[in-house]
C-alpha positions in Angstrom: -59.9 120.0 83.5 -62.7 118.8 85.8 -61.6 116.8 88.7 -62.8 113.2 88.9 -65.9 112.7 91.1 -64.8 110.9 94.2 -66.7 108.6 96.6 -67.2 109.1 100.3 -68.7 106.9 102.9 -70.3 107.9 106.2 -71.0 105.4 109.0 -73.4 106.2 111.9 -74.5 104.3 115.0 -77.0 105.2 117.7 -78.4 103.8 121.0 -75.7 101.2 121.5 -76.6 101.2 125.2 -73.3 99.6 126.1 -73.9 96.5 124.0 -70.1 96.5 123.7 -69.8 93.2 121.8 -71.9 94.8 119.0 -69.5 97.8 119.0 -66.8 95.2 118.4 -68.7 94.1 115.3 -68.9 97.8 114.2 -65.1 97.9 114.5 -64.7 94.9 112.1 -66.8 96.7 109.5 -64.8 99.9 109.9 -61.5 98.2 109.7 -62.5 96.4 106.4 -63.5 99.8 105.0 -60.2 101.4 105.9 -58.4 98.8 103.8 -60.3 100.1 100.8 -60.2 103.9 101.1 -58.2 106.7 102.7 -59.2 108.4 105.9 -60.4 111.5 104.1 -62.9 109.4 102.2 -64.8 108.2 105.3 -66.4 109.5 108.5 -67.8 107.8 111.6 -70.4 109.4 113.9 -72.4 108.3 117.0 -75.9 109.7 117.7 -76.0 109.2 121.5 -76.8 106.7 124.2 -73.6 104.8 123.6 -73.2 104.5 127.4 -75.6 102.6 129.6 -74.9 102.2 133.3 -76.6 98.8 133.3 -73.4 97.4 131.9 -70.9 96.7 134.7 -67.9 97.8 132.6 -69.6 101.2 131.9 -70.7 101.6 135.6 -67.3 100.6 137.0 -65.3 102.9 134.7 -67.6 105.9 134.7 -68.0 105.5 131.0 -64.3 105.2 130.2 -64.8 101.9 128.4 -67.2 103.4 126.0 -64.9 106.4 125.2 -61.9 104.0 124.7 -64.0 101.9 122.3 -65.1 105.0 120.4 -61.5 106.1 120.1 -60.3 102.7 119.0 -62.9 102.5 116.2 -62.1 106.0 115.0 -65.3 108.0 115.6 -64.7 111.6 114.9 -67.8 113.2 116.5 -70.7 112.2 118.8 -73.7 113.8 120.3 -74.8 113.1 123.9 -77.9 111.1 124.5 -80.0 111.2 127.7 -78.1 108.1 128.9 -74.9 110.1 129.0 -76.4 113.5 129.9 -78.8 112.4 132.6 -77.0 109.5 134.2 -73.7 111.2 134.8 -73.0 114.5 136.4 -71.4 117.3 134.3 -68.2 116.8 136.3 -68.0 113.1 135.5 -68.6 113.7 131.8 -66.1 116.5 131.7 -63.4 114.3 133.3 -64.0 111.2 131.1 -64.3 113.1 127.8 -61.6 115.7 128.5 -59.0 113.2 129.7 -59.6 110.5 127.1 -61.8 111.3 124.1 -60.1 111.8 120.7 -63.4 112.8 119.1 -65.6 115.9 119.2 -68.6 116.1 121.5 -71.2 118.3 119.7 -73.6 120.0 122.0 -75.5 122.5 119.9 -78.4 122.9 122.4 -76.5 122.3 125.7 -75.4 125.2 127.9 -74.2 125.5 131.5 -76.8 127.1 133.7 -74.2 129.0 135.7 -72.4 130.6 132.8 -74.9 130.4 130.0 -72.0 129.1 127.8 -71.3 125.8 126.2 -68.8 123.8 128.3 -65.2 123.8 127.2 -65.2 120.1 126.4 -68.0 120.5 123.9 -68.4 122.4 120.6 -71.6 124.0 119.3 -71.1 122.6 115.9 -68.2 121.3 113.7 -67.0 121.7 110.2 -64.9 118.8 109.0 -62.7 119.0 106.0 -62.4 115.6 104.2 -60.1 116.5 101.4 -62.0 119.2 99.5 -65.3 118.0 100.9 -66.7 120.3 103.7 -69.1 118.6 106.2 -71.0 120.6 108.7 -72.2 118.8 111.9 -75.0 120.0 114.2 -75.7 117.8 117.2 -78.8 118.1 119.4 -80.2 116.1 122.3 -83.7 115.7 123.7 -84.8 118.6 125.8 -85.6 116.9 129.1 -85.4 120.4 130.6 -86.6 119.7 134.1 -84.1 116.8 134.6 -81.1 118.6 133.0 -81.6 121.7 135.1 -81.2 119.6 138.3 -77.8 118.7 137.1 -76.8 122.3 136.2 -77.6 122.2 132.4 -79.8 124.4 130.3 -81.0 122.5 127.2 -82.2 124.8 124.5 -85.2 123.9 122.3 -83.6 122.0 119.4 -85.7 123.3 116.5 -84.7 126.8 117.1 -81.0 125.9 117.4 -81.1 123.7 114.3 -82.8 126.5 112.3 -80.2 129.1 113.4 -77.2 126.9 112.8 -78.5 125.7 109.5 -78.8 129.3 108.3 -75.3 130.0 109.6 -73.5 127.0 108.2 -75.3 126.3 104.9 -73.1 128.4 102.7 -69.9 127.2 104.4 -70.3 123.5 103.8 -71.1 121.1 101.0 -73.0 118.6 103.2 -74.9 119.6 106.3 -75.7 116.9 108.8 -78.0 117.1 111.9 -77.0 114.5 114.5 -80.4 114.1 116.2 -80.9 112.4 119.5 -84.5 113.6 119.5 -86.6 110.7 118.0 -88.3 109.8 114.8 -91.2 112.2 115.2 -88.9 115.2 115.6 -86.6 114.1 112.8 -89.5 114.1 110.4 -90.7 117.4 111.6 -87.3 119.0 111.2 -87.0 117.7 107.7 -90.4 119.2 106.9 -89.9 122.6 108.6 -86.2 123.5 108.2 -84.8 123.7 104.7 -81.1 123.3 103.9 -80.4 120.1 105.8 -78.9 117.3 103.7 -78.9 114.4 106.2 -80.6 113.8 109.6 -79.0 110.9 111.5 -81.4 109.9 114.2 -81.6 108.0 117.5 -83.4 108.0 120.9 -86.6 106.2 119.8 -84.6 103.2 118.6 -86.1 103.4 115.1 -84.5 101.6 112.2 -84.5 102.7 108.6 -83.0 99.9 106.6 -83.3 102.3 103.7 -83.2 106.1 104.3 -86.5 108.0 104.2 -86.5 111.2 102.2 -88.6 114.2 103.0 -88.1 117.0 100.5 -84.3 117.2 99.9 -83.4 115.7 103.3 -82.5 112.1 103.9 -83.5 110.7 107.3 -81.4 107.7 108.6 -81.3 105.6 111.7 -79.7 102.3 112.8 -82.1 100.9 115.3 -80.8 100.0 118.7 -78.1 98.0 120.6 -75.8 97.9 117.6 -77.9 95.4 115.7 -77.3 97.6 112.6 -74.8 100.1 111.4 -75.8 103.0 109.2 -73.9 103.4 105.9 -74.3 106.4 103.6 -72.4 106.5 100.3 -71.8 109.8 98.5 -70.4 110.9 95.2 -68.9 114.4 95.3 -67.8 116.7 92.5 -65.4 119.3 93.8 -65.9 121.6 90.7 -69.6 121.9 91.0 -69.6 121.4 94.8 -72.4 119.0 94.3 -72.9 115.6 95.8 -75.3 112.7 95.2 -76.4 110.1 97.8 -75.9 106.8 96.0 -76.9 104.6 98.9 -78.2 105.2 102.4 -79.0 102.0 104.4 -78.6 100.4 107.8 -76.7 97.2 107.5 -77.3 94.2 109.8 -74.3 93.1 111.8 -75.7 89.7 112.7 -73.1 87.7 110.7 -70.2 90.1 111.4 -67.4 88.7 113.7 -66.3 90.9 116.6 -63.0 92.7 116.5 -60.5 91.1 118.9 -59.1 94.4 119.9 -62.4 95.7 121.1 -63.1 92.4 123.0 -59.7 92.9 124.7 -60.7 96.4 125.8 -64.0 95.0 127.2 -62.0 92.4 129.2 -59.5 95.0 130.5 -62.3 97.3 131.7 -64.2 94.3 133.2 -61.3 93.8 135.6 -61.1 97.6 136.3 -64.8 97.7 136.9 -64.8 94.8 139.3 -62.0 96.4 141.3 -63.7 99.8 141.4 -67.0 98.3 142.5 -65.6 96.0 145.1 -66.1 98.7 147.8 -68.1 97.3 150.7 -71.0 99.6 151.6 -72.7 97.5 154.3 -72.8 94.2 156.1 -75.9 92.2 156.4 -76.6 89.8 159.3 -79.3 88.0 157.5 -80.5 87.4 153.9 -82.9 89.9 152.3 -85.2 88.1 149.9 -87.0 89.4 146.8 -90.1 88.3 144.9 -91.7 89.8 141.8 -95.2 88.5 142.7 -95.5 89.9 146.3 -93.8 92.2 148.8 -90.6 91.0 150.3 -88.0 92.4 152.8 -85.7 93.8 150.0 -88.5 95.5 148.1 -89.9 96.9 151.4 -86.5 98.2 152.2 -86.4 100.2 149.0 -89.9 101.5 149.6 -88.9 102.6 153.1 -85.7 104.2 151.7 -87.7 106.2 149.2 -90.1 107.4 152.0 -87.5 108.2 154.6 -84.8 109.7 152.4 -87.2 112.1 150.7 -89.4 112.8 153.8 -92.6 111.8 152.0 -95.7 110.3 153.6 -95.6 107.1 151.6 -92.9 105.1 149.8 -93.9 103.0 146.7 -91.8 100.9 144.3 -92.5 98.0 141.9 -90.9 94.7 143.0 -89.5 94.1 139.5 -86.9 96.7 140.0 -84.8 94.3 142.1 -83.4 91.3 140.3 -82.1 89.1 143.1 -81.8 88.7 146.9 -79.0 90.1 149.0 -77.2 87.4 150.9 -75.9 87.8 154.4 -72.4 89.2 154.6 -70.5 92.1 153.0 -72.5 94.0 150.4 -70.4 95.7 147.7 -71.3 98.3 145.0 -71.0 95.6 142.4 -73.7 93.5 144.2 -76.1 96.5 144.3 -75.5 97.2 140.7 -76.2 93.6 139.8 -79.5 93.5 141.6 -80.6 97.0 140.7 -79.0 98.0 137.4 -81.7 100.5 136.3 -80.5 104.2 136.0 -83.7 105.3 137.7 -84.0 108.3 140.0 -86.3 108.9 143.0 -89.1 111.4 142.8 -91.8 112.7 145.0 -95.3 113.6 143.7 -98.8 114.3 145.0 -101.5 111.7 144.4 -105.1 111.4 145.4 -106.2 108.5 147.4 -108.2 107.3 144.4 -105.1 107.3 142.2 -103.2 105.4 144.8 -106.0 102.9 145.2 -106.2 102.3 141.4 -102.4 101.6 141.3 -102.6 99.2 144.3 -105.5 97.4 142.6 -103.5 97.1 139.4 -100.6 95.6 141.2 -102.8 92.6 142.2 -103.5 91.7 138.5 -101.3 89.3 136.6 -101.4 91.4 133.5 -99.6 94.1 135.4 -97.3 91.9 137.4 -96.1 90.1 134.3 -95.9 93.2 132.1 -92.6 93.5 130.3 -91.2 97.1 130.3 -88.8 98.4 127.7 -86.9 101.6 128.1 -87.8 104.5 130.5 -84.7 103.6 132.5 -86.1 100.2 133.4 -83.5 97.4 133.2 -85.5 94.7 134.9 -87.6 91.8 133.5 -91.2 92.6 134.4 -93.1 95.2 136.3 -94.0 93.0 139.3 -96.3 94.1 142.1 -96.1 97.0 144.5 -94.1 97.2 147.7 -95.0 100.1 150.1 -94.0 101.8 153.2 -96.4 104.1 155.1 -99.5 102.0 154.2 -101.3 99.0 155.6 -103.4 97.3 152.9 -106.1 94.7 153.5 -107.3 92.7 150.4 -109.5 89.8 149.4 -108.4 87.9 146.2 -111.9 86.4 145.8 -113.3 89.7 144.9 -113.5 91.0 141.3 -110.6 93.0 139.8 -110.4 96.6 141.1 -112.6 95.6 144.1 -110.1 93.5 145.9 -108.7 96.1 148.3 -111.1 96.4 151.2 -109.2 98.9 153.4 -106.1 101.0 153.3 -104.6 102.6 156.5 -102.2 105.5 156.2 -99.6 104.7 158.9 -98.6 108.3 159.6 -102.1 109.4 160.6 -103.7 106.1 161.5 -106.7 107.0 159.4 -108.2 105.3 156.3 -107.1 106.3 152.9 -109.5 108.8 151.5 -110.1 108.9 147.8 -110.4 112.7 147.6 -107.4 113.5 149.8 -104.0 114.2 148.5 -100.9 112.3 149.7 -97.2 112.9 149.2 -95.7 109.8 147.6 -92.0 108.9 147.0 -91.6 106.6 144.1 -89.7 106.2 140.8 -89.3 108.7 138.0 -90.3 106.0 135.4 -93.8 106.0 136.6 -94.2 109.7 135.7 -93.5 108.9 132.0 -96.7 106.9 131.7 -95.3 103.4 132.1 -96.3 100.8 134.6 -99.3 101.7 136.9 -101.4 104.1 134.9 -102.6 106.4 137.7 -99.1 107.3 138.9 -98.4 109.4 135.8 -101.2 111.7 136.9 -99.3 112.8 140.0 -98.7 116.6 140.4 -96.2 118.8 142.0 -93.4 116.4 141.0 -90.0 116.8 142.4 -87.2 114.7 140.9 -83.9 113.9 142.6 -80.7 113.8 140.5 -78.0 112.4 140.3 -79.0 109.8 142.9 -80.2 106.4 141.6 -82.5 104.2 143.5 -79.6 101.8 144.2 -77.8 104.7 145.9 -80.8 105.0 148.2 -80.7 101.2 148.8 -77.0 101.5 149.7 -78.0 104.2 152.2 -80.8 102.1 153.6 -78.5 99.2 154.3 -76.8 101.3 156.9 -80.0 102.3 158.6 -80.7 99.8 161.4 -84.3 101.2 161.9 -85.1 100.4 158.2 -83.4 97.0 158.2 -85.2 95.9 161.4 -88.7 96.8 160.0 -88.4 95.8 156.3 -89.5 92.1 157.0 -92.8 93.5 158.3 -95.6 92.9 155.8 -97.8 95.7 154.7 -100.2 93.7 152.5 -102.7 91.7 154.6 -104.7 88.9 152.9 -108.2 88.6 154.3 -109.4 85.0 154.9 
């Protein structure tokens, strides 16, 4: 006698970015579903970037709050996004996942550089048995090779890994799923190029498919960003024929869903833990350090000087929009620095021509750049702001046309004028190399990135350097009358 076809539901989330109250809404949906079906008839997966160090509970618990929430909801597997893999050291991730996670971390394209092996707290793939339904999971993350290598990781090119594992697993499973923190362009390309994949659950580029897209025999699904939606895929499975049908594949809005009180309690508990962990005093200020988005200020100048001095570059350059509030006189704690500089952005050094520098400085005088809202690329501020520098003296005339306002730039180290065809070593922020903000900065060459340090770590260091504190009120932009 043929066994009755049975239903199965798969939930998937991506790019929560520590919007933990939205995770509480996900918990509500999952709990309601559990009342209707047994555990072997459902599965919950996360496709990366659940953690975001902008959130104080995440920062102050080294991601433990996120792991606790994933455990509580009942996730069975996750893949790392760049917000996990590049903002925490391997040692930090190993500790939080090994000590606390009840789910699998799938790292199909991640290897340790030293050993060439996958770390012990990850698995290269997973086969889950849900009753008689066999589900294969492949999990890949974006290959930011240069950055990962600075942290001791080797990230394999995901297409090759997916093709190899698909060939290996296809005959062993009924449903083969790729958990892809690669982005929509890559998800579509994988569906087109690699046969044998049933579902691609996507993330990274924050794309939303309210209804799944189908390419060939592969369904592509994604739930947007910040927990605004939750992916839901319903299957009907026949164990005699080993065949399944996707009856529904959607992303459901959570706007009207109430948050789960248990998750809200976890958030509150870790809020207290985070505040305690971040209460450490790193410096004491004798006077207030102000900040402005529209012009240079002592606090922005201090960050520019920290970039220049800490890296040993000729010039330090930052956008003023990185810093969200002034630092008041008195004790400065880690929590204060996190509050004013929450962006998980790393320092970098690159070579720029004088012409490229000049273009960027000119752009920083224009309102359309100063008020430009930036989304992603590590930036967690409001707008770009203007430029603060160390190592340059800039003389400008606002009555001149755009891109002709800067009349002279002096390079402090040499005392000479900035030359358009000369090359200068500039310490700045990694986000500029991604083509966001001031356009010419992305053209810099011989880039050197610094990980795991964030720019707030450099700011903490600079607050203990009396030479930098004493000179940061000095203006470097000089308005010509």
